[in-house]
N, C-alpha and C positions, 0 to 999 in steps of 0.2 A: 455787083462793082467792077467795070471794066479799067484794069491797071494800065496807063500809058506804057506805049514801046519803048518810050526815051524820056529823060528827065533833062532840063536847064539846069545846071549847076550855076550859081550867083554865088562866087567869093568876093567880099569885099573888108576893108581895114582902113587904118588910120597911116595914110601913106607915111611911110619912115622918112621921107626927105623934109616932111612938113609936121612931123610929130612933136617938135619942139616948140612950134608957135602955137600950138591949138589950145584954147585956155583950160580946157576941162577933158583930158582923156576919159576919165572915169563916164561923164554925160554923155560922150563920143560913141562908147559902146553901149547904152542904153538907146540913144537916137538912130543907132545904124541897127541893131536888132529889130526897132519898132518899124524902121523904115524898109526892111527888107520883108517882114510880114506883110507892111502895106502892099506890098509889089504882089502878094499872093502865095508865098513861098511857105514851105512848110516849116514846121520846127527850126529854129535858127540853133546851130550851135559852132562852137570856137574852137578852133583847132591851136595845136602849141606854137603856131608861128601868128597867132593873133587874128588869123583870116576868119571872120564870121559868115557861113556856110549855110545857103538854104538851097532846096530845090524845089522847081516850077515843072508841073505835069506838063507835056508837049502841048497838050490843048488849051492850057492857060498863056500859052506863049503868043503874043500878039505877031500875027505873019510879018509884019514891017518892022518889029525888031529881032525876031530870028535870033540869034546868038551874037548879034553886033555890041560890042565891049561898049561903044561909045555911047549909043542910045541908052541904053541900060545905066550906064554913068550916069546920064543926066538926069533919067527920070527918078534913080535913087536919091540922087542929090535934092531932087525937088521934093521928095517924099519925106526925107529926114532934117529937111532944113540944114545940111552940112554943106559947107562952101566947096565946090572942086579941087580946090588943090589939095584939100585935106584927105580927099577920097579916093583910095585905088581899088581898082574892081576888075577881076578878070571872070570870064564865061566858059564855059564847055559843057557839049552834049554828054549825058552818060546814058548809055543803053540799059534797060530796065534788068533785061537778063545778066549784067554785069553787077549792078548793084545786087540781086539774089543772091548771086554767089560771095560777092566779096565780103557782105558782112559775117559770114561765116567763119572767114580767115583768122586764125589766130585763137578764136574763142575756145575755151578750155575750161573745166572744172575750177571753181577758185573756193577756199576757203576764206571767210570772212570775218568770223569770230570764232567762237570755241565750237560753236553749236551751229552756226550758218554755211551753208555751202550752195552755191550758185553752180549750176551746171545747165550747159546746151541739152536739148533732147538726145543729140547723136553719142553721147558720152555717158561712160558709167562713173561715177566719182568713186574715190574711197573713203567711206564713211565710217564713224565710230558710233556706238551705241549713243541716243541723245540727241543725234544730229538734228537739224530740220534741213532737209534737200529742198531747193526750191530748182523746178526746172522752168527754164525760161530761155526762149527762142524771140530775139529781139524784131527779125524779120522787117518789117517797114515802119517799126517804131523804136522810139529812143529807150534805151535802159538796157544793161546789162552790166555784169561785176567789172569789165574792162573800164569804165570809166570811175574816174576818181569822186564825182558827186555821188553815183549811184553806192559805189562803195561808203563813204561817209555816212549816208542816209541810212546804211543798213547797220551799220556798227552802233548808230546813235538810237534804233529803233530797237534792236535786241536788248537794251537796259531800259528803255523806254516802255514799252507797250506792254498793259497790264490786261490780264483776262477780263472781258467784259466790257471794253472801251467801243466807243463810236467814232469812228475817224473819217476824216474827208482826205483825197488824196488829187491835187489840182495839178494837171499835166500830166498823167498818170503815164502815158506812153506806153511800154510794155508791160503795164500793171505791175511790175517786180517788187515796189515796194508795196503795193496795196495786198499782193499775195502774201509777201513776208510779215506785215502786220496781221494778216488774218491768221497765219500758221502761229505766230505769236500769242492768238489769243483773243484777238479783237473779234468783238462780236458782230461790227456789220461795217463794212467800209465802202464809202460811196467814191469811185473812181472816174474823174473826171478828165475827159483829154478832146482837144478841138480838131485833131485831124483824123478825116473819116478813113483815111488810109492802115491808121494804126490801130482802130476799133476790132478789126478781126483777130489780131496778133494777139491784142490784149483779152480779149475774150478766149481765145483757145487757151493762153496760158493761166487762166483762172480756171477754165474746165481740167487740164491738165494738170493743175495741183490742186484739185480736189476742193476748192473753196469757194464754188458757184452760189452755197447757199449763205456764206459772209461777204463776198464782194460783187456788187453791183457795179458794170462799165457802162458810162452814159458819152455822147458824144455831144460836146457843148462849149462854148466859148464864153467865158465868163467874165464879168468886171466885177467892182466892189459891190454895187446895188445886187447881182446876181450873188454872190456868196452871202450877202447878210440876208438873203431872203431864204435861203438852205438851210437857216435854223442853226441851233448851237451843237459843237462837237467837243467831245474831251481832247483831241487832239487834230490838226491838219498837217498836212505835208505840201510842200511844193517842190518838186524840183525841177526849176525852170532857170532860166535867165534873170541877172537882177535888174536889166533893164525892165524886164516883165513885172518881177515881183514888187516893184516900188508903188505901182498905180494900185495894187490891189492890197495894200496894207490895211486901208482901212476896212476893208471887206473881211481881212481875215481878223481883224482884230472884234467884229461884229459874229463871226461864224465858230470864235473859238471860246468855247464857256469860260468862266472864271476860274482863275486857278488852273484851267486846261494849258496844254502845251502848243508850238509853233514851230517847224521844221521846216527852214529853209536852206535850198540849195542852189546851186548853179551861180555861186558867188566866185568870182574871183579874188586872189588874196589883197589886190588894191582896192577891192570893193568892200572890203569887210568892216572896216572902221565906220564907213559912211550908213551902209545895211544896218549895223547893232544900232547907230545913233537913231537912224529913221524909224528902225522898229521899237526900240523903246518910247520913242514919241508917242506911239499909237498905242502906249497901255503894256507893254511886254518888258519882262525882264531878261536878260541874258542869262543864260545858264551855261552853256559852254560850246566849242566850237571843234569839229573835227576837220584837223589839215590833211590833205591829200594830193601833194604836190603844189600847184597852184590852185586846187581849187578847195573852198571851204564850205561846209554843212553847219548850220549853226540853230543852236536849240535855244528857244525861248518859253518863259511862263507868262500866262497872263496873270495882272494884279489881280488879287480877289476880288475889287472894289470897283475895278477899270470897267465896267459895264455902264454903271450910273453915270462916271464921269464922261465918258465919250456918248453918251445917248441924248 
């Protein structure tokens, strides 16, 4: 795989001057995330200022578009169905070398629970007897202990994973959650990630942590039908944005075995109530929510008899 020499960064958000007139800000978030992906962007993430950000490899950028913000603005408006006055967009080029170094800055060992410690490979963490040390470098993939969604999932997984379970991780990124589940006793974890540039990082992290026999990383973009075809799992993890979670809820309902669990993350505080209602409507019971700043990680259990009701 040849990595691009630079990336076009697309940043979009609800224009502050028009926010009060937009009928449904939560729906805007979902529409915008989908629109950015449809433009060919990598995984979309949201920063503290409300910008949704994605990256396009230089080779995927039409020559006639370049970094012209006005052209990308019009194309994103068309893809997402968002009226231009409500859409604010900025563009910039980022050298690949800059990215390769920037992701390392500020990373250090973190203790997430009484026994889970996450560390980048170049650090030596302070550990105690019984600690589970996860050595994870995010590289080109999303997933490290610096993000509230990852921290929330790890805290819930620490209490949730039982020895011998079979799990599915959708949107695995760096594979940090799949690795944690394997170290906590999962017999097998299928880690699915759509971004081909994240796959080498995920597989390397799996190898470094010695869980190759338990964790299988596959590149695949899945919809509800794909999830249903994968069979039943004791638990499913999906740390992606709410706008991508909702279309997959029917598939999650078919992939989680009766009485199994579903862990959803990438959910903003303002999206929590609607996400709970939508998930419960698909045959799940809410169990608990981990709050980390503005981010929410939500745990659900499937009804014992919900399989027959939804079939």
